[in-house]
C-alpha positions as CSV (number, residue, x, y, z in Angstrom):
1,M,25.2,2.4,-51.2
2,Y,22.4,4.3,-52.9
3,L,20.5,4.7,-49.7
4,R,23.6,6.0,-47.9
5,S,24.3,8.6,-50.6
6,S,20.7,9.7,-50.5
7,L,20.8,10.2,-46.8
8,L,24.1,12.1,-47.0
9,C,22.5,14.4,-49.6
10,L,19.4,14.9,-47.5
11,C,21.6,15.8,-44.5
12,L,23.6,18.2,-46.5
13,F,20.6,20.0,-47.9
14,S,18.8,20.1,-44.6
15,G,21.9,21.7,-43.1
16,V,22.0,24.3,-45.9
17,S,18.3,25.3,-45.4
18,Q,18.9,25.7,-41.6
19,A,22.1,27.7,-42.1
20,A,20.1,30.2,-44.1
21,V,18.5,31.4,-40.9
22,N,20.9,33.2,-38.5
23,C,19.2,32.4,-35.3
24,S,21.3,34.6,-33.1
25,A,20.8,37.6,-35.3
26,L,17.0,37.0,-35.4
27,A,16.9,36.7,-31.6
28,E,18.8,39.9,-31.2
29,K,16.6,41.7,-33.9
30,I,13.4,40.9,-32.1
31,S,14.7,41.4,-28.6
32,G,12.7,44.1,-26.9
33,T,10.4,44.6,-29.9
34,V,7.8,41.9,-29.3
35,P,4.7,42.5,-27.1
36,E,5.4,41.4,-23.5
37,F,3.0,40.3,-20.8
38,H,3.2,42.4,-17.6
39,P,2.9,40.6,-15.3
40,A,4.0,37.3,-17.0
41,L,1.3,34.7,-17.7
42,Q,1.0,31.2,-16.3
43,G,1.0,28.6,-19.0
44,E,0.8,24.8,-19.5
45,V,2.1,22.6,-22.2
46,I,-0.7,20.9,-24.2
47,G,-0.9,18.4,-27.1
48,T,1.3,15.4,-27.5
49,G,5.0,14.9,-27.5
50,R,7.9,17.1,-26.8
51,V,7.9,20.9,-27.4
52,H,11.5,21.9,-28.2
53,F,12.7,25.4,-27.2
54,H,14.0,27.6,-30.0
55,L,16.7,30.3,-29.8
56,A,14.5,32.5,-32.0
57,P,10.9,32.1,-33.3
58,D,11.8,30.1,-36.4
59,D,11.6,26.3,-37.0
60,A,15.3,26.3,-38.0
61,C,16.3,27.6,-34.6
62,A,15.3,24.5,-32.5
63,N,17.4,23.4,-29.6
64,K,16.9,19.6,-29.6
65,K,18.4,19.3,-26.1
66,I,15.8,21.5,-24.3
67,F,12.2,20.6,-24.3
68,V,9.0,20.5,-22.2
69,V,6.2,17.9,-22.3
70,P,2.4,18.1,-21.9
71,G,1.5,19.0,-18.4
72,D,4.7,21.0,-17.7
73,A,4.1,24.5,-16.3
74,V,5.8,27.5,-18.0
75,T,5.9,31.2,-17.6
76,I,4.9,33.2,-20.7
77,Y,6.9,36.4,-21.2
78,S,6.3,37.5,-24.8
79,I,4.2,36.8,-27.9
80,L,4.9,37.5,-31.5
81,E,2.4,40.0,-33.1
82,D,0.9,37.2,-35.3
83,Q,0.5,35.1,-32.1
84,S,2.3,32.1,-33.6
85,W,5.2,31.9,-31.1
86,L,5.6,32.5,-27.3
87,E,8.7,33.3,-25.3
88,V,8.5,31.1,-22.2
89,N,10.6,30.1,-19.2
90,F,10.7,26.6,-17.7
91,V,12.1,25.6,-14.3
92,A,13.4,22.0,-14.3
93,K,13.2,19.7,-11.3
94,D,16.9,20.3,-10.6
95,G,16.2,24.0,-10.3
96,E,17.8,25.0,-13.6
97,D,15.7,27.4,-15.7
98,Y,15.5,27.7,-19.4
99,T,14.0,30.4,-21.6
100,G,13.2,30.1,-25.3
101,W,10.6,30.4,-28.0
102,V,7.9,27.7,-28.6
103,K,4.9,27.4,-30.9
104,A,2.0,29.1,-29.3
105,D,-0.5,26.4,-30.3
106,R,1.3,24.0,-27.8
107,I,0.8,26.3,-24.8
108,K,-2.5,27.0,-22.9
109,K,-2.3,30.5,-21.6
110,G,-3.4,31.0,-18.0
111,V,-3.9,34.0,-15.8
112,P,-1.2,36.6,-15.0
113,Y,1.0,35.8,-12.0
114,G,-0.3,37.5,-8.9
115,A,-3.9,37.7,-10.2
116,P,-6.6,37.0,-7.6
117,P,-8.2,33.6,-7.7
118,D,-11.5,33.3,-9.6
119,G,-14.4,34.6,-7.6
120,E,-12.6,37.1,-5.5
């Protein structure tokens, strides 16, 4: 019984801390204000494990249903000024595409789309 009560309290407190961040408001606030890459950059997921997309660049804004894994290719659109988060797009095998924020240290930045190959 004690363990069940502790878990309930933990769940309630974690919900309170996440509720303190209004992810939609944060996403709207930063929309159009963060530096963008023109053209967009190629990127590749690195590290280990899943990289969950976030509605806004905050740990509390994770979407646990949408993620990429190491080796997946992404398109990089924007970066926060402190370079800690990237706004990326991923096209799934079924053709659906997803855009969201991910931690920058999990993405290897590549060349801009349309850039000539090395040596040309």
